C-alpha positions in Angstrom: 93.7 79.2 86.5 93.3 78.4 82.9 90.8 76.3 81.0 91.5 74.8 77.6 88.9 74.9 74.9 89.2 73.4 71.4 88.9 76.0 68.6 87.7 74.2 65.5 88.1 77.1 63.2 91.8 77.5 64.1 92.4 73.8 64.7 94.0 74.4 68.0 93.6 74.8 71.7 92.6 78.2 73.1 93.5 79.0 76.7 90.7 80.6 78.6 91.0 82.3 81.9 89.2 80.6 84.8 87.1 83.1 86.8 85.3 80.5 89.0 85.0 81.5 92.7 87.2 80.0 95.5 85.9 79.2 99.0 87.0 81.0 102.1 88.3 77.8 103.7 91.2 77.7 101.3 92.7 80.6 103.3 91.0 80.8 106.7 90.7 78.1 109.3 87.3 78.9 110.6 84.1 80.9 109.8 81.9 82.0 112.6 78.9 84.2 113.3 79.5 86.3 116.4 76.3 87.4 118.3 76.4 90.8 120.0 73.6 91.9 122.3 70.6 90.1 123.8 68.2 87.7 122.1 65.7 90.4 121.4 68.2 93.0 120.2 71.0 91.0 118.7 73.4 91.7 115.9 75.2 88.9 114.1 78.7 89.6 112.6 80.3 87.2 110.2 84.0 86.6 111.0 86.8 84.5 109.7 89.6 83.3 111.9 93.0 81.6 111.7 95.8 80.8 114.2 95.8 79.9 117.8 98.8 81.6 119.3 100.5 85.0 119.3 99.0 88.5 118.9 95.6 89.0 117.3 95.4 90.8 114.0 91.9 92.4 113.7 91.4 93.0 110.0 89.0 95.7 108.8 88.1 95.9 105.1 87.3 98.9 102.9 83.9 100.3 101.9 81.9 97.8 99.8 84.3 95.0 100.4 84.2 92.2 103.0 86.5 90.2 105.3 87.2 87.9 102.3 89.4 90.7 100.9 92.0 89.6 103.5 91.9 85.9 102.6 95.1 85.6 100.5 96.9 88.1 102.8 95.9 86.0 105.9 97.5 82.9 104.4 100.7 84.9 103.6 100.8 86.2 107.2 100.4 82.7 108.7 103.5 81.5 106.8 105.6 84.4 108.2 104.9 84.9 111.9 103.0 83.3 114.7 99.8 85.2 115.1 96.0 85.0 115.2 93.7 86.6 112.7 90.1 87.8 113.1 88.7 89.4 109.9 85.1 90.7 110.2 82.4 91.8 107.8 81.7 95.3 109.0 78.1 96.6 109.6 76.1 96.6 106.4 78.7 94.5 104.5 79.2 90.9 103.6 77.2 88.4 105.5 76.9 90.4 108.7 73.2 90.9 109.8 72.5 93.8 112.1 69.4 95.8 113.1 70.5 99.1 111.8 72.7 98.2 108.8 72.5 101.7 107.4 74.3 103.2 110.5 77.8 103.4 109.2 79.1 106.1 111.5 82.6 105.8 112.9 81.3 105.6 116.4 78.9 102.7 115.7 81.4 100.7 113.6 84.2 101.3 116.2 81.9 99.9 118.9 81.1 97.0 116.6 84.8 96.1 116.4 85.3 96.2 120.1 82.1 94.2 120.7 83.0 91.5 118.3 86.5 91.1 119.8 85.1 91.0 123.3 82.4 88.5 122.4 85.1 86.3 120.9 87.8 86.5 123.6 85.9 87.7 126.7 87.7 90.1 129.1 91.0 88.2 128.7 92.0 90.1 125.6 95.2 89.1 123.7 97.6 91.8 122.4 95.8 93.3 119.4 97.1 94.9 116.3 94.4 96.8 114.4 94.8 96.6 110.6 92.5 98.5 108.3 92.3 99.3 104.6 90.6 102.5 103.3 87.3 102.9 105.2 88.5 100.1 107.5 91.7 102.0 108.1 89.7 105.0 109.3 87.7 102.7 111.6 90.9 101.2 112.9 92.2 104.7 113.8 88.9 105.7 115.5 88.8 102.4 117.4 92.4 102.8 118.6 92.0 106.4 119.6 88.8 105.7 121.5 90.6 103.1 123.7 87.6 100.7 123.4 90.1 97.9 123.3 92.8 98.5 125.9 95.0 95.7 124.7 95.7 97.3 121.3 99.5 97.5 120.9 99.8 98.4 117.2 98.0 100.1 114.4 98.4 99.5 110.7 96.7 101.6 108.1 96.7 100.7 104.4 96.3 103.3 101.7 94.1 105.9 103.3 95.2 109.4 104.1 92.8 112.2 105.2 94.0 114.7 102.5 93.6 112.5 99.5 90.5 110.8 100.8 88.7 114.1 101.4 89.7 115.3 97.9 88.0 112.5 96.1 84.7 112.3 98.1 83.0 114.9 95.8 83.4 112.5 92.9 82.5 109.3 94.6 78.8 109.3 93.5 79.8 109.6 89.9 82.3 106.7 90.4 79.6 104.5 92.0 77.1 105.3 89.2 79.8 104.3 86.7 80.1 100.8 88.0 77.9 98.0 86.6 74.8 97.5 88.7 74.4 93.8 88.1 76.4 90.8 86.9 75.1 87.7 85.1 77.0 85.4 87.3 79.6 85.4 90.1 82.2 84.5 87.4 81.3 87.7 85.5 81.7 89.7 88.7 85.1 88.3 89.3 86.1 88.9 85.6 84.9 92.5 85.8 86.8 93.0 89.1 90.1 92.0 87.5 89.7 93.6 84.1 88.4 96.9 85.5 91.4 97.1 87.8 89.5 97.0 91.1 91.7 94.0 92.1 94.8 93.2 90.0 95.4 89.8 91.6 93.1 87.1 90.1 93.7 84.7 93.1 92.4 87.3 95.5 89.5 88.4 93.3 88.2 84.8 93.1 87.7 84.6 96.8 87.0 88.3 97.7 84.4 89.2 95.1 82.1 86.6 96.6 81.7 88.9 99.6 80.8 91.9 97.6 77.9 90.7 95.5 74.8 88.6 96.2 72.4 86.7 94.0 69.1 88.4 93.3 65.8 86.5 93.2 64.9 88.0 89.8 66.7 89.6 87.0 66.7 93.3 87.3 68.1 96.3 85.5 68.7 97.2 81.9 71.1 94.9 80.1 73.3 97.9 79.3 73.9 98.3 83.0 75.2 94.8 83.4 78.8 94.0 83.4 80.6 92.9 80.3 84.4 93.0 80.8 84.8 92.0 77.1 85.0 95.6 76.1 88.4 97.4 76.1 87.0 100.9 76.9 88.1 102.0 80.4 88.3 105.4 82.1 90.2 106.6 85.1 88.1 105.9 88.2 88.3 107.0 91.8 90.9 105.0 93.7 89.7 105.7 97.3 87.3 102.8 97.4 87.6 100.4 94.5 90.6 100.7 92.2 92.0 102.4 89.2 89.5 101.8 86.5 85.9 100.9 85.8 83.9 100.0 82.7 82.3 103.1 81.2 81.1 102.0 77.8 78.8 99.3 79.2 76.1 99.6 76.5 78.6 99.0 73.7 80.3 96.2 75.5 77.0 94.4 76.4 75.9 94.3 72.7 79.3 93.1 71.4 79.5 89.6 69.8 80.0 86.9 72.4 79.1 89.3 75.2 79.1 87.9 78.7 75.9 89.7 79.4 74.1 87.5 76.8 74.9 84.4 78.8 73.2 82.8 81.8 70.1 85.1 81.6 68.5 83.8 84.8 71.4 84.5 87.2 71.8 88.1 88.3 74.1 89.3 91.0 74.1 92.8 92.5 76.2 94.6 95.1 75.6 93.6 98.7 75.7 97.2 99.8 74.6 100.4 98.1 77.5 102.7 99.2 75.9 105.7 97.5 73.3 105.7 100.4 76.1 106.1 102.9 77.2 109.5 101.6 76.3 111.3 104.9 78.9 109.2 106.7 81.8 109.6 104.2 83.1 112.9 105.7 83.0 111.4 109.2 85.1 108.4 108.2 88.1 110.5 107.0 88.0 114.0 108.4 90.6 114.4 111.2 92.1 110.9 110.9 95.6 112.2 110.2 95.9 113.9 113.6 94.0 111.0 115.3 96.5 108.6 113.7 99.5 110.6 114.9 98.0 110.9 118.4 97.7 107.2 118.9 100.5 106.5 121.4 101.4 103.0 120.0 103.7 101.8 117.2 102.1 102.6 113.9 102.7 101.6 110.3 101.3 103.3 107.2 101.4 101.4 103.9 100.7 103.3 100.7 100.3 102.5 97.1 101.9 105.9 96.2 103.9 108.6 97.9 101.6 111.3 96.4 98.9 110.2 98.9 100.7 111.8 101.9 99.1 115.0 103.3 100.8 117.8 105.2 100.2 116.5 108.7 101.4 113.0 107.9 104.4 114.3 106.0 105.5 116.3 109.0 104.8 113.3 111.3 106.8 111.0 109.1 109.8 113.3 109.1 109.5 113.4 112.9 109.6 109.6 113.1 106.1 109.3 114.6 105.3 106.3 112.5 106.8 103.8 110.1 105.9 104.1 106.5 106.4 102.0 103.4 105.4 102.8 99.8 104.8 99.6 98.0 105.6 98.9 94.3 103.0 100.2 91.8 99.6 98.6 92.5 95.9 99.6 92.9 94.1 100.8 95.9 93.4 97.3 97.1 97.0 97.0 98.1 96.6 93.9 100.4 94.8 92.1 97.6 97.1 93.2 94.7 100.3 92.4 96.6 99.4 90.2 99.6 103.0 88.9 100.0 104.5 92.4 100.0 102.0 93.6 102.6 102.6 90.5 104.7 106.3 91.1 104.5 105.9 94.7 105.7 103.5 93.8 108.5 105.6 90.8 109.6 108.7 93.1 109.8 106.8 95.6 111.8 105.6 93.0 114.3 109.0 91.4 114.7 110.7 94.8 115.1 108.4 95.7 118.0 108.6 92.2 119.4 104.8 91.7 118.9 105.4 88.3 117.3 108.0 85.7 116.5 109.1 84.4 113.1 107.4 81.1 112.5 110.0 78.3 113.3 109.8 76.7 109.9 110.7 80.0 108.3 113.8 80.7 110.4 117.1 80.1 108.7 
């Protein structure tokens, strides 16, 4: 992940971090577009798949992200247990193309999940474990509680709790405004993702950031709004969607010597989805999910980046043994990207404990 450049002034080799993107096929076995509905009224969902046997993990990403955020984790899971994976770009995200892409209600997105799974497997559904991160965790809870997929046997929610999620919604617009609006190249977007703390794992950022941004036809926006991770000025950001930090002094960074924003003037990338326009759905994603989670009468696992995220209902439920919980070592909000191996270990143990899956033969001792 390093490039070597010769520094004439210092008469030596300077190691430069490599932020070039990595293709999905390094981690998933197959990419597909699943058509839901009739020819006149069809929606097309981008999905990525791996595995041919065992239970099906349906992976639901967080707000603004895409199915590619699960790429490194998927490879880690495949090495631990025998299972199948279906990771989908949710409505309005990634490469999914639907008629009403701005309808991000929990009811609509839950139906989307069920429709994609049924379109892929027909009525002969395999045992399903719903796995969701942040917004995707809320959708996983709603999908499970609605019994849209009767073969769901397990529910895994990653770093989303009603209490803390509701607490931060009032500051989400400020957080979203604080992000760069455009990037000069996909490499700049990846560099910003890592240096801002949105994703702390470079390997994951190199594949997942591709699903979050798209190339614009023409350059747009003020240069001061474009990303330049060269600066060192960061401020605490809102963790519920993107991570710990974001660049705040963009104007100063963009004019600094050797600024990334001065390079590649004809390539501009912007966010694939404007989450600020989805504000009317934010409350619906998270309100009531703690009790919904507890009421799902299937084995459940809650993975958290910090114990402080637990709210009252979940604290009581956890003391009563209503679900398994694991607090992972310090990491950002994108837990499955920052620590894919740790999350895979936790999920594999959960699946083996409940006899959902078997240890891969080559990993047995």
